[in-house]
C-alpha positions, -999 to 999 in steps of 0.1 A, spaced: -496 -298 356 -489 -309 392 -497 -344 402 -508 -351 426 -673 -216 666 -664 -183 665 -652 -171 699 -663 -140 718 -654 -109 698 -627 -87 715 -633 -50 719 -622 -26 692 -589 -9 703 -581 26 690 -551 28 667 -522 50 680 -528 74 652 -565 71 646 -589 43 645 -611 46 614 -649 46 615 -658 66 585 -687 71 561 -692 93 531 -720 97 504 -730 67 483 -756 64 456 -768 29 450 -778 19 415 -814 6 410 -817 -32 409 -839 -53 386 -867 -72 402 -859 -108 411 -878 -136 394 -900 -159 414 -875 -187 411 -846 -165 421 -859 -167 457 -847 -203 459 -813 -190 466 -820 -158 485 -813 -161 522 -844 -171 541 -860 -157 572 -855 -124 588 -829 -116 614 -828 -92 643 -810 -68 620 -840 -66 598 -826 -87 569 -842 -115 552 -862 -124 521 -878 -98 499 -864 -63 498 -843 -70 530 -825 -99 513 -819 -77 482 -804 -50 504 -780 -75 520 -770 -87 486 -763 -52 473 -744 -44 505 -722 -74 501 -715 -66 465 -704 -31 475 -684 -42 505 -666 -69 484 -656 -43 458 -641 -21 485 -624 -52 501 -610 -60 467 -595 -26 464 -580 -28 499 -566 -63 492 -554 -53 457 -574 -80 441 -553 -107 457 -566 -141 467 -572 -151 503 -537 -166 506 -518 -141 485 -530 -113 507 -500 -122 529 -480 -101 505 -496 -69 518 -473 -56 545 -490 -56 579 -523 -70 565 -540 -96 587 -576 -101 575 -607 -83 565 -643 -90 575 -675 -81 556 -706 -74 576 -734 -69 551 -761 -68 578 -746 -36 592 -730 -25 559 -695 -23 574 -660 -36 571 -635 -46 598 -598 -46 590 -573 -64 611 -539 -48 607 -505 -51 623 -493 -16 627 -508 13 608 -524 7 574 -506 24 546 -517 56 531 -532 38 501 -557 20 525 -563 51 545 -574 70 514 -599 42 505 -613 43 540 -615 81 540 -637 80 509 -662 53 516 -697 53 500 -725 68 521 -738 44 547 -707 22 546 -686 21 577 -651 7 584 -631 0 615 -594 -9 619 -584 -32 647 -548 -38 657 -535 -73 652 -507 -90 671 -495 -108 639 -498 -101 602 -509 -127 577 -473 -130 566 -462 -137 602 -488 -164 605 -479 -180 572 -443 -182 583 -455 -197 616 -477 -222 598 -449 -233 576 -430 -244 607 -456 -271 611 -453 -284 576 -428 -309 562 -427 -314 525 -458 -293 521 -478 -315 545 -485 -312 583 -458 -329 603 -466 -353 631 -469 -340 666 -453 -359 695 -464 -352 730 -457 -370 763 -480 -398 772 -488 -409 736 -471 -439 719 -481 -428 684 -478 -393 669 -508 -370 668 -521 -357 635 -527 -321 626 -560 -319 608 -562 -281 601 -541 -250 604 -557 -216 602 -546 -180 608 -569 -164 634 -591 -138 617 -581 -112 644 -544 -120 640 -541 -133 676 -523 -165 664 -529 -198 647 -558 -221 652 -548 -258 652 -570 -289 648 -556 -323 657 -567 -359 664 -553 -393 671 -538 -406 638 -558 -437 629 -545 -438 593 -557 -425 560 -595 -423 557 -599 -433 594 -611 -412 622 -628 -415 656 -665 -407 653 -665 -401 691 -637 -387 712 -618 -416 727 -607 -395 757 -628 -383 786 -632 -346 789 -605 -340 815 -580 -362 797 -588 -344 764 -582 -310 781 -548 -322 793 -539 -336 759 -549 -303 742 -528 -284 767 -498 -305 757 -505 -300 721 -507 -262 726 -474 -262 744 -459 -281 714 -474 -259 687 -466 -227 706 -429 -238 707 -428 -251 671 -445 -221 655 -431 -193 677 -466 -177 679 -497 -180 701 -518 -210 692 -552 -223 702 -559 -260 697 -590 -281 695 -597 -318 690 -610 -320 654 -613 -355 639 -601 -359 603 -627 -346 578 -650 -374 567 -655 -378 529 -687 -360 518 -688 -381 486 -720 -398 475 -792 -335 407 -803 -367 394 -801 -372 357 -781 -345 339 -775 -344 301 -752 -326 277 -743 -298 279 -734 -308 314 -742 -286 344 -727 -279 378 -745 -290 409 -756 -323 393 -755 -357 409 -727 -378 396 -722 -416 400 -685 -416 406 -661 -443 394 -665 -462 427 -703 -463 424 -710 -436 450 -726 -402 446 -708 -369 444 -716 -335 429 -704 -318 398 -689 -283 403 -683 -259 375 -679 -261 337 -644 -252 327 -621 -249 297 -586 -263 298 -555 -244 286 -559 -262 252 -596 -251 249 -614 -283 258 -646 -281 277 -646 -302 309 -668 -307 340 -649 -302 373 -654 -325 403 -637 -334 435 -604 -353 433 -612 -374 463 -644 -387 447 -625 -404 419 -607 -433 436 -582 -446 412 -597 -429 381 -623 -440 357 -658 -435 343 -685 -411 355 -722 -415 350 -754 -397 360 -768 -407 393 -802 -416 378 -803 -433 344 -766 -442 345 -760 -421 314 -723 -417 305 -708 -383 313 -672 -390 306 -639 -402 320 -613 -387 344 -588 -366 325 -555 -379 340 -537 -347 330 -563 -326 348 -560 -337 384 -546 -320 415 -549 -336 449 -539 -305 469 -568 -285 454 -591 -316 455 -600 -310 419 -602 -329 386 -616 -325 352 -640 -350 335 -632 -353 298 -666 -352 280 -673 -372 248 -700 -347 239 -674 -319 243 -701 -296 258 -706 -282 293 -728 -253 303 -720 -223 324 -750 -230 346 -757 -244 381 -787 -265 391 -807 -248 418 -833 -256 445 -837 -287 467 -822 -320 458 -856 -333 447 -861 -305 422 -868 -323 389 -878 -295 365 -842 -287 354 -842 -253 369 -807 -237 367 -791 -203 368 -762 -189 348 -727 -185 363 -717 -149 358 -680 -151 368 -660 -157 400 -649 -137 431 -626 -139 460 -639 -147 495 -639 -125 526 -648 -134 562 -684 -124 568 -695 -130 532 -728 -149 527 -726 -177 502 -747 -207 490 -736 -243 488 -750 -264 460 -745 -301 467 -765 -325 445 -773 -347 475 -790 -321 497 -796 -292 473 -789 -255 477 -784 -239 512 -780 -201 514 -773 -178 542 -741 -198 549 -715 -174 562 -677 -175 558 -660 -176 592 -624 -180 581 -602 -181 550 -567 -193 541 -570 -226 561 -550 -257 555 -570 -288 561 -564 -326 557 -591 -346 538 -603 -381 545 -579 -394 518 -550 -381 539 -542 -353 514 -534 -319 529 -552 -291 511 -533 -259 519 -558 -233 507 -594 -237 518 -621 -214 533 -647 -223 559 -684 -214 561 -711 -222 585 -749 -223 584 -767 -195 602 -802 -186 613 -807 -175 577 -800 -210 564 -828 -235 556 -828 -263 581 -797 -247 596 -774 -270 577 -748 -263 551 -745 -297 533 -749 -334 536 -728 -365 528 -726 -368 490 -723 -331 484 -685 -333 478 -673 -312 449 -705 -292 448 -703 -255 439 -701 -227 465 -714 -194 450 -726 -160 459 -760 -148 446 -757 -117 424 -781 -96 404 -809 -102 429 -800 -138 430 -807 -143 393 -772 -155 386 -743 -171 405 -708 -159 412 -684 -189 417 -666 -189 450 -653 -225 454 -658 -263 455 -669 -282 486 -640 -304 498 -646 -313 535 -669 -307 565 -673 -296 601 -699 -301 628 -718 -332 619 -755 -332 629 -785 -354 624 -804 -343 593 -838 -327 601 -868 -345 589 -876 -316 566 -843 -321 547 -845 -342 516 -814 -361 508 -812 -377 474 -795 -410 483 -812 -415 517 -827 -448 504 -792 -462 499 -775 -452 532 -783 -432 564 -779 -395 556 -761 -372 579 -757 -334 576 -731 -308 585 -733 -272 597 -699 -262 582 -681 -268 549 -646 -263 538 -642 -253 502 -612 -246 479 -614 -210 466 -623 -210 429 -594 -186 422 -569 -211 435 -583 -240 414 -585 -220 382 -550 -208 387 -534 -241 396 -553 -261 369 -548 -234 342 -586 -235 337 -610 -208 325 -644 -207 341 -673 -212 316 -699 -184 321 -731 -172 304 
């Protein structure tokens, strides 16, 4: 065990041989009717594309399941990061609103991919867009910014101290790398407001871009992005322990449980965020202070921001709490399995402090991001709230470690996708948003969440996901 805003979309360019926009017959299987409670995690409100709750939401769910299966064939079942092993592959986007796929590829896709695209189900469309760089190219470029597996300091003229790289992400369209940076104030420290005036920040960003262009050998875009602030903070869980529950962490704050797992030796444990642990210790329920267990020191990995809680009861359930943070009737749903993530997928976040938020859309995958504890997490995905998301927020402080899932089977069960690790775009919580620990501290909300893909965590920790 190891120790430890989307820009304007460019026009589709025809491929030299043939750009692909194909559709062939598809017969959808009938779906079971959703229960009344399942609507808690169905995307809310209709959009201009005619999607929303009711049958429209079910159609989007079915579209996404179909598109993700096709994407899985194209990507050979590889994780977001490992897709760099596919020659020429850059990225793939799922658009369940329009039942379509967009492939970004350097050069011509291989015959294997062309055959898949030539035999799409009826109503499914796909387009191939030429990319400047492949994912492998961008991984190699990203590695030039890392030293010992962590982002190296950046030194530019006019600064007495080095600048800190806070995130590195391959651009979805393969145009280059997207770099976040800030002034390095030390581990766990960050400027809440930009210390530079707009013109000075623009000059500083231009200097950073010149440096990252030179160091990486590819085109980069840079943005001032202060270090992710710790999200750490359902109430009173009991054995068998569930995911999405409010935990009182060893430091006395509140965090969220993630998924039930089995270790390589067959022990049942409850996963949580590494950065919530502090120096290690005992975990209790947020209400009632009931003992949950202790940090398993052999089941910790900082780079995945994951740990296992050893349970005296020896029991954890393959279920996630659902609904708002003030839901008290114990409603939960079964975990059906896990899946990889694709740009454009809709997912739900399930933080104990702010509850479930669905209609959150993945905007990028395969990102390296630095957490508030100073640890670089090389494999994360990023999702933002949309017009389909309740209160237009994705999470609140105290949701750290909370599950990220995709609703399946008409939202009657949950497919694990990852664990919340960090945030983006802090906003004031709307008055309609209930936050569990708002009586203890001032709540704040976020529109975007970084999460470690569940595949990566299961693989690195040698865990098996507990399902029902």
